[in-house]
N, C-alpha and C positions, 0 to 999 in steps of 0.2 A: 755247595747250596744247602744241604740239609744241615750242617755244621754251624751255619752262621747264627741261626736263632740261641743254639746252646753256649757258642762261644761268647755271643753277648749276655745270657745270662749269667754265665760263670763270672764275667768280667764285673758284673754288678755285685758279687759277693766275695771276689777274691783279687789280690793285687796282680796288675797286670804282667808282673816280672815273675811271678809263679807259675802263671798260665803259658808265658813265654817259656819257660825252662819245659815245663811238661811237653808243650807242644814240640819243641827242639827235640828233645828225647825221643818222642815218639815218631816223630818224622823221620829221624834217622835209622831207628828200628825198622820202619817199614821199607824204607831203602835197602836196608840190608837183607829183609826178606823178599825183596823182589828178584834177586840173584838165585833163589832156590825153589821158585814155583816151577811146577811141571804140567799143569793141567790148566784149562781155560778158567775154571771156577776158583782156582786159586788164585791166578793173575786178577781177576775181576774182583776179589774179596781183599786182597792186597793192596789194590790201586785204589780200592773205597777207602780204606783205613787210612791211605797215605793222603786222598784228598782232605779227609776229616783232621788229620793231624798237621797237615799245611795250614788250614785256616785255624788253627788254634795258634799257630805260631806267627801266621801273617797277622791278624787282627791283632793281637796282645803286642807284637813288636812293635806295630804302627803306633799302638798306645803310649807305649814308652817312648817313642821318637818323638810325640806331641809334648809328652812331658820333660824330656831333654829341650825341646824347641822354647820352653818355657825359661829356661836358665839363660837364653841368650837374647841379645837384643836386635839380632840379625839373621835373617832367613837362613835353616840350615836343611830343611826338610828334604828338599830334591837331592842333595847329597846322599842322602842315606838311600835313595832309590836308585842313585847311580851306582852305588856299590854293589846294590843287588844285580845289575845289568852286568857289572864287571864280573860277577860270580858267574853267571850264564856263560860268558865268554870262556872262564877258566874252567868250567866244568866239562864245556864242549872242547877245548883243548887239550884236557887231561885225557878225555874219553879218545880223542884223535891218534895221542901218542900210545896209550894201552891196548886199544883195538889191532893195531897191526901188529903188537909186539906178543899177541896172543894170550893176552892176560885173561884168565878166567873170570867170567861174569860175576859168580859168586864171590870169587876174591876181590874183585874190582869193587865191588858193592859194600862188602864189609868192610875194607879199608877205609873206604871213603866215609862210611857211619861212624866209624871208629874215631876217626880224626877229627870230623866236624863235632861229634859229640863231646869230644875233648875241649873244642873251641867254646862251645855254648856254657859247659861247666867253668872254664877257666875264665870267661868273663862275666858271668853272672854276678858274682859278688859285687861288681861296680855299676849294676843296674838301678834304676830309681825304685824306691818303695812307694807306689802311687795308690793310697786306699781308695776305693770306691767311695763316691760321695753318698750322703745318705739320701739325697732326691733319686739318685740311680737306682739304689736299693730298694725303694718304692714303686718304681714305675712295673718292672718286668720288662721282657722284650718285646717290640711292637715295631711295626714296619715305622719309615721315616714319618716324624709327623710334618706338617706344613714349613716349618723352619729349615727342616733338613731335607724336604724332597728336591728342593731344586738342586743341592749339593749330589744327590743320588741320580736325579737326570743327567747333571753334567759328567758325574762318573759315566753313567750309562753310554752316552756318546763318545766318550774317549775309548772305555772298553771295548764297545763295538769296531771302533777302527782296528784298535791293536789286534782283536781277533781276527778281522779282515786279513791284517798284515800277517799274522800267523799262519792261517789257513791257506791264504790265498794269492799271495805275493810272488811265490815260486812257479805255481801254476800260471799266473798272468805271464810270469817271463817266457813260459814254455810255450802257451797256448796262444796269447795274444801277441807277443813282441817277438815271438819266434826266434827267440836267443838262442845262439849255440848252446849245446849241452854243457860245456865247460863252465857257462856263466848263469846257468838257470837259476843259481842260488844268489847271484849278485844282488838283486834288488832286496831280498830277505836282509842279505848282511848290510848293505848299505841304510836299512832303515834302521836295524839294531843298532849300528855304530852311530848313527845321529840321535837316536833316543838316548843313548850313554853319555854323547857329548853334551845334549840339551840339558840332561839331569845334572851334571857337574858344573854346568855354566847357569842353571837355573836360578839359584840361590842369588847371584850377583845383579842376574836381570830382574827378579823381583823386588831387590832391596832399591832398585832404581825406578821400576815401572809400576810397581805395586801390583796386587793380586788379581784385580777386576781387569787391568789393561793386560797383564799376561797372560789372562785365561782368554782373552779377546783376539789377540795375536796367536794364540794357540789354535782356536778355532779356525782363524783365517789360513793357517798354514796347512792344517789338516784338508779342508776344502780344496784349497788350489793345488795341493799337491795330488790329490786323488783325481781333479781334473785335470792335471797338466797329463798324468800316466794315461789317462782314459783318451784323452783328445790325441795324443801323440805317442803312438805305443811303439817308441824304438828304445834300445838298451838306455841310451844317455837320457831322454828325457823321462822316460819310465822311472829309471834310477833316480834323477833328481828328483821327481815328483814322491817317490818313496822318502828319500832324506826330509823332504820337508813335511811329510806326515810324521817321521821319528821325531823332529824337533817340535812339531804340533802337539803330539801325545806326550811327550817327554815329562813333563812338570804337572801336567793337570790332576793327576791322582793324588801326588804328594802336597798338592795345592789344597784339593776336596778335602781330603783326611786331615790336614790340618785346619782348617776352618771347621768340618764337621766336629773334630776333639775339642774345641772351645764352645760347642753346644752348652747353654744354660740350664736347658732340659734333661740331659743323660750325661753321664760319665764318659770320657773319650773313648773308653774302649767299646762301649753299648753304642755312642752314636757311629763310630765308624762300622761296625758290625751292619747296623740300621741301612747304612748310606751304602755299603757293599752288596746287602741285598739286591739294592735296585741295580746297582753298578754291574753285577756278574753276570746280568740277563744279557746285557751287550755281547759278552763272551759266548752265551749259551744260543742266542736268537737270531743275531744279525748275521754270523758268517753262513748258516745254512739259507739265510734268506738271499745272500750273493749268489749261493749256487742256484737258487730256484731262477732267480732272474737270469742268470747265466744259461739255462736250459730254456728259457723262453726266448731269451734274445742272444745277449753275448756276454762275455766277461767285460768288455769295453764299456757296454750301458749299466752293468752291476758295478763298477767303479764309480761311474759318474753319479750314479743314485746315491751311492755311499757318500759323497762328496755333501751332499745336504745335511749330514751329520753336523760337520763343522760351523755351518749356518745356524744350525738348531742350538749348537753350544753358544755362539755369539748373542743369541735371543735371549736365552736362559741367564748369561751373566750380565746382560744389560741392565736386568733389574734384580741384580744377586745382592743382598744387604750381606756384608761382610760382619761375622761376630766380632766383637771387641775382645 
């Protein structure tokens, strides 16, 4: 969160490809250092720097993706985010192989860091040279203006649902669904698989439905999925509900970032950083609210309450004006 204004300011002065490379190298450096921490303060410091470098990479690479989208006459942004989801599965799979083999954590982290840095360096020459616009250089970083605030609020609702799934889906299967221990993570796995499938099919759907209609369906799936899981807490129905949530949130962020990147008031990187500032509060604020509601009532009421987010998204999209 603290790095978002810095990233926005940097992208007003430098090409997103340069910030992307710096972010990638620093990100991998912090990953390597995580394997060598021995005290809590060291872990906190390295994780803080890890988060900072992550945002340098994340915002700039999304700005690059908007630039690449401009070279095509068909939607492609959701596929980029689908590749990100596949990378998450690949990382989990690699760790699942290395941990039982007793590969030391420092060696694990360093090897992955070196390999990923090599990937970043090898593909950097093919990235786009996107110079900051003159208007963006004059504005300085600020929170979203009215033209971007709607995008930020839509991102907030989606990221809030994502944060809820990340933090509470497995706990919900354990405490509310009372699933056997062997399938406690099945709900989260179903959500992640559905989100990945949704992202790889999202561009095809957007080309046929349009962005606004796609976002309305996304909000509907988010609400219906959370309600289904809350009203019928069985492994099958809750799992199906989480699949619907995964499909619902899958394309929201790439679509919102794509629209924000076309803003006429800010450059693409600065606009994405501004929208992310609002959206990321969904990750920070909403999952603890789910916990507070669960303490006062129960987890089923928490999920039922979170279903309102999808309805809010539909309302926001209804009056949304897409940038040309």
